[in-house]
NUZARO-227537 format. One line per 2 residues: number of its first residue (from 1); their letters; for each residue x, y, z of N, C-alpha, C. Coordinates in Angstrom, 3 decimals. Each point is the difference from the previous one (the first is absolute). Layout:
<nodes>
NUM	A	X,Y,Z,X,Y,Z,X,Y,Z  ...
</nodes>
This chain:
<nodes>
1	MD	0.841,-1.172,0.000,-0.841,1.172,0.000,0.887,1.235,0.000  -0.202,0.893,-0.948,0.708,1.274,-0.036,-0.802,1.020,0.785
3	LQ	0.663,0.647,0.951,-0.667,0.979,0.855,0.147,1.404,-0.554  -0.990,0.831,0.261,0.031,1.416,-0.337,0.284,0.783,1.282
5	AG	0.480,1.213,-0.133,0.283,0.840,1.165,-1.236,0.105,0.884  0.170,-0.246,1.303,-1.089,0.094,0.966,-0.841,-1.249,0.138
7	QN	0.225,-0.984,-0.841,-0.800,-1.223,0.031,0.462,-0.913,1.126  -0.938,-0.691,0.625,0.279,-0.981,1.040,-0.391,-1.380,-0.505
9	IS	0.624,-1.032,0.570,-0.397,-1.368,-0.315,-0.105,-0.784,1.299  -0.786,-1.045,-0.045,-0.131,-0.900,1.137,0.724,-1.287,-0.354
11	IS	1.107,-0.246,0.691,0.784,-1.210,-0.252,-0.796,-1.245,0.391  -0.805,0.107,1.051,-0.737,-1.169,0.495,-1.074,-0.474,-0.978
13	RH	-0.336,0.795,-0.998,-1.014,-0.409,-0.987,0.566,-0.863,-1.113  1.314,-0.147,-0.052,0.591,-0.911,-0.987,-0.326,-1.429,0.405
15	SP	-0.095,-0.866,-0.981,-0.337,-1.387,0.295,1.091,-0.914,-0.536  0.689,-0.719,0.833,-0.103,0.050,1.456,0.723,1.230,0.547
17	AP	-0.436,0.459,1.160,0.624,1.165,0.629,1.419,-0.374,0.432  0.986,0.826,-0.325,1.375,-0.333,0.381,0.208,0.113,1.511
19	AA	0.885,-0.834,0.520,0.353,0.061,1.422,0.978,1.137,0.263  0.779,0.344,-1.023,0.983,1.073,0.127,0.224,0.636,-1.363
21	IT	0.326,1.280,0.020,0.309,0.730,-1.231,1.305,0.768,0.173  0.603,0.290,-1.136,1.132,0.918,-0.035,-0.423,1.206,-0.817
23	VA	0.275,1.179,0.528,-0.250,1.246,-0.712,1.371,0.581,-0.339  0.357,-0.044,-1.287,1.299,0.492,-0.459,-0.175,1.390,-0.595
25	LA	0.909,0.893,0.350,-0.040,1.385,-0.451,1.222,0.298,-0.859  -0.187,0.820,-1.013,1.113,0.451,-0.828,-0.254,1.455,-0.367
27	WE	1.073,0.769,-0.114,-0.129,1.399,-0.393,1.261,0.441,-0.721  -0.188,1.004,-0.879,1.115,0.537,-0.773,-0.051,1.518,0.041
29	PA	1.039,0.626,0.542,0.058,1.462,-0.054,0.205,0.468,-1.441  -0.630,1.097,-0.370,0.135,0.523,-1.355,1.387,0.609,-0.212
31	TT	0.421,0.868,0.894,1.283,0.681,-0.206,0.813,0.135,1.281  -0.632,0.021,1.144,0.658,0.277,1.268,0.024,-1.245,0.871
33	AL	1.099,-0.204,0.692,0.048,-1.113,0.955,-0.921,0.317,1.171  -0.958,-0.872,0.246,-0.957,0.185,1.087,0.175,-1.121,1.010
35	TL	-0.199,0.318,1.265,0.035,-1.022,1.038,-1.434,-0.267,0.420  -0.523,-1.159,-0.387,-1.363,-0.376,0.346,0.015,-1.068,1.075
37	DA	-0.970,0.079,0.880,-0.195,-1.004,1.032,-1.358,-0.636,-0.206  -0.057,-1.324,0.058,-1.266,-0.724,-0.074,-0.409,-0.359,1.418
39	NA	-1.248,0.265,0.326,-0.535,-0.239,1.332,-1.312,-0.762,-0.128  -0.366,-0.699,1.062,-1.279,-0.707,0.013,-0.700,0.277,1.322
41	FA	-1.300,0.024,-0.063,-0.834,0.270,1.165,-1.020,-1.117,0.146  -0.050,-0.622,1.160,-1.026,-1.001,0.304,-1.146,0.762,0.660
43	LA	-1.077,0.210,-0.739,-1.099,0.851,0.466,-1.128,-0.805,0.631  -0.549,0.554,1.054,-1.169,-0.569,0.671,-1.265,0.520,-0.685
45	AS	-1.155,-0.384,0.494,-1.283,0.417,-0.579,-0.152,1.520,-0.016  0.674,0.683,0.912,-0.061,1.462,0.072,0.734,0.666,-1.161
47	GK	0.768,-0.797,-0.758,0.802,0.560,-1.073,1.326,0.542,0.492  0.342,-0.302,1.253,1.239,0.480,0.611,0.784,-1.176,0.558
49	VR	1.301,0.216,0.190,0.791,-1.005,0.695,-0.395,0.025,1.469  0.096,-1.146,0.651,-0.346,-0.073,1.422,1.083,0.620,0.869
51	CD	1.248,-0.127,-0.470,1.145,0.523,0.743,1.186,0.076,-0.956  1.121,0.522,0.468,1.185,0.132,-0.849,0.491,-1.336,-0.543
53	AD	-0.259,-1.081,0.706,0.456,-1.324,-0.440,-0.678,-0.443,-1.297  -1.125,0.634,-0.371,-0.714,-0.339,-1.230,0.521,0.756,-1.216
55	FI	1.083,0.745,0.169,0.637,0.777,-1.058,1.318,-0.696,-0.351  0.122,-0.487,-1.241,1.169,-0.762,-0.435,0.842,0.892,-0.916
57	FY	1.279,0.130,0.335,0.912,0.853,-0.761,1.424,-0.507,0.189  0.988,0.735,-0.535,1.389,-0.486,0.008,0.522,-0.328,1.389
59	NQ	-0.452,0.693,1.019,0.502,-0.218,1.353,-0.857,-0.985,0.798  -1.116,-0.397,-0.557,-0.904,-0.977,0.616,-0.585,-0.844,-1.130
61	PT	0.781,-0.969,-0.510,-0.377,-0.695,-1.232,-1.022,-1.119,0.141  -0.405,-0.347,1.229,-0.919,-1.125,0.169,-1.072,0.335,1.024
63	LA	-1.223,-0.321,-0.335,-1.111,0.115,0.931,0.101,-1.132,1.014  -0.324,0.251,1.246,0.021,-1.057,1.019,-0.812,-1.191,-0.504
65	GG	0.558,-1.189,0.125,-0.658,-1.210,-0.492,0.377,-0.357,-1.422  0.664,0.927,-0.716,0.499,-0.290,-1.341,-1.008,0.102,-1.121
67	GL	-1.189,0.523,0.262,-1.021,0.082,-1.040,0.298,0.976,-1.116  0.889,0.949,0.256,0.361,1.019,-0.987,1.497,0.242,0.132
69	QR	0.722,-0.211,-1.108,1.455,0.132,0.031,0.476,0.827,-1.181  0.951,0.874,0.271,0.637,0.834,-1.032,1.296,-0.671,-0.424
71	AD	0.240,-0.083,-1.298,1.243,-0.581,-0.513,1.176,0.898,0.361  1.170,-0.590,0.058,1.204,0.752,0.364,0.262,1.177,-0.927
73	DG	-0.305,-0.146,-1.281,0.245,1.093,-0.946,-1.104,1.060,0.018  -1.061,-0.231,0.788,-1.079,0.974,0.118,-0.914,0.082,-1.195
75	RA	0.096,-0.941,-0.914,-0.812,0.058,-1.219,-1.054,-1.089,-0.082  -0.231,-0.689,1.106,-1.038,-1.036,0.002,-0.484,-0.241,1.432
77	FT	-1.250,-0.426,0.079,-0.607,-0.394,1.272,-0.642,-1.362,-0.193  0.069,-0.819,1.028,-0.709,-1.274,0.003,-1.074,0.074,1.064
79	VQ	-1.213,-0.380,-0.381,-1.135,-0.016,0.919,-0.445,-1.446,0.162  0.061,-0.503,1.222,-0.498,-1.337,0.323,-1.298,0.209,0.779
81	FA	-1.104,-0.228,-0.658,-1.303,0.383,0.548,-0.323,-0.646,1.343  0.299,-1.275,0.171,-0.322,-0.691,1.253,0.817,0.540,1.173
83	AL	1.146,0.615,-0.276,0.864,0.511,1.066,-0.268,1.468,0.337  -0.896,0.650,-0.743,-0.343,1.395,0.317,-0.822,0.044,1.287
85	PT	0.141,1.061,0.785,-0.873,0.149,1.170,-1.465,-0.009,-0.440  -0.876,-0.578,0.798,-1.412,-0.094,-0.379,-0.636,1.376,-0.192
87	AT	0.541,1.019,0.627,-0.546,1.354,-0.147,0.378,0.644,-1.331  0.919,-0.592,-0.747,0.424,0.575,-1.280,-1.043,-0.282,-1.066
89	ER	-0.554,1.064,-0.553,-0.991,-0.127,-1.067,0.568,0.293,-1.368  1.099,0.748,-0.025,0.539,0.437,-1.282,1.484,0.296,0.169
91	VV	0.766,-0.264,-1.032,1.409,0.369,-0.026,0.169,1.041,-1.102  0.601,1.113,0.350,0.244,1.074,-0.959,1.501,0.174,-0.144
93	IA	0.455,0.091,-1.237,1.417,0.204,-0.280,0.151,1.370,-0.653  0.992,0.741,0.472,0.205,1.365,-0.495,1.479,0.255,-0.252
95	LT	0.270,0.877,-0.950,1.351,0.483,-0.239,0.106,1.421,0.536  1.128,0.312,0.608,0.271,1.357,0.458,1.368,0.414,-0.515
97	LD	0.160,1.295,-0.206,1.290,0.550,-0.403,0.756,0.406,1.253  1.210,-0.501,0.158,0.824,0.370,1.137,0.459,1.449,-0.165
99	QG	-0.473,0.856,0.873,0.345,1.424,-0.001,-0.291,0.670,-1.341  -1.058,-0.446,-0.658,-0.339,0.513,-1.322,-0.264,1.493,-0.027
101	QR	-0.745,0.501,0.968,-0.320,1.429,0.010,1.268,0.826,0.191  0.849,-0.406,0.918,1.247,0.731,0.262,0.912,-0.018,-1.227
103	RG	-0.031,-1.102,-0.743,0.861,-0.141,-1.179,-0.661,0.520,-1.280  -1.230,0.487,0.105,-0.703,0.484,-1.183,-0.401,-1.116,-0.949
105	QS	-0.284,-1.178,0.560,-0.348,-1.150,-0.817,-1.489,-0.323,0.130  -0.531,-0.644,-1.034,-1.405,-0.408,0.027,-0.164,-1.292,-0.793
107	FG	-1.154,-0.630,0.156,-0.282,-1.219,-0.747,-0.116,0.267,-1.496  -0.218,1.244,-0.380,-0.037,0.365,-1.414,1.328,-0.232,-0.698
109	QL	1.068,-0.183,0.781,1.320,-0.256,-0.570,0.242,-1.483,-0.265  -1.026,-0.805,0.232,0.100,-1.430,-0.298,-0.512,-0.258,-1.409
111	RQ	0.719,-0.812,-0.726,-0.430,-0.381,-1.344,-1.076,-1.077,0.086  0.190,-0.928,0.932,-0.948,-1.111,0.110,0.000,-0.544,1.421
113	VR	-1.176,-0.400,0.458,-0.168,-0.755,1.234,-0.822,-1.225,-0.366  0.439,-1.157,0.458,-0.676,-1.254,-0.360,-0.174,-0.856,1.249
115	TE	-1.133,-0.660,0.073,-0.289,-0.927,1.090,-0.496,-1.304,-0.600  0.484,-1.104,0.547,-0.455,-1.311,-0.439,-0.342,-0.826,1.234
117	VR	-1.202,-0.571,0.006,-0.461,-0.831,1.111,-0.019,-1.444,-0.483  0.692,-0.871,0.746,0.089,-1.420,-0.377,-0.414,-0.896,1.158
119	DV	-0.592,-1.110,-0.353,-0.269,-1.073,0.954,1.351,-0.643,0.315  0.373,-0.073,1.279,1.302,-0.554,0.374,0.124,-1.459,-0.422
121	AS	-1.028,-0.797,0.199,0.073,-1.442,-0.279,0.109,-0.297,-1.495  -0.844,0.601,-0.807,-0.032,-0.319,-1.434,0.811,0.967,-0.855
123	QA	0.357,1.147,0.563,0.666,1.089,-0.720,-0.879,0.606,-1.082  -1.302,-0.301,0.028,-0.937,0.585,-0.961,-0.137,1.498,0.280
125	VL	-0.004,0.793,-1.058,-0.215,1.445,0.136,-1.475,0.247,0.239  -0.321,0.671,1.100,-1.386,0.311,0.343,-0.408,1.394,-0.454
127	AV	0.964,0.926,-0.006,-0.299,1.374,-0.403,1.303,0.714,-0.360  -0.118,0.987,-0.916,1.139,0.808,-0.415,-0.460,1.438,-0.120
129	FP	0.849,0.931,0.465,-0.241,1.422,-0.182,1.285,0.614,-0.499  0.033,0.829,-0.987,-1.027,0.220,-1.003,-0.008,-1.087,-1.032
</nodes>
């Protein structure tokens, strides 16, 4: 499935529903070297993290219990659904620019951003953006 900007998908609606997925990220700066950080948020029904431990980033690469893990290179996350806290309703992944405002940088300086969601067991592609 090719995703459009702002579109959401439900992984659990795939048949069979995967036990775990990998979300791989790729980006290419157009002209300027940019420092991007990939982060993930384990959100509760309120749409917010329950605490700081639900925020996954370079300095905290794994959610307690191992349900959400950031790859060492920061360009992929693995989600193991059975290991997520029961309060987690949604996982959101975001890119941020490290000191972008101070450096006069913006996402407009990226040539391309790509996301690929795969079933860990079968390696089947479930979704791609763009």
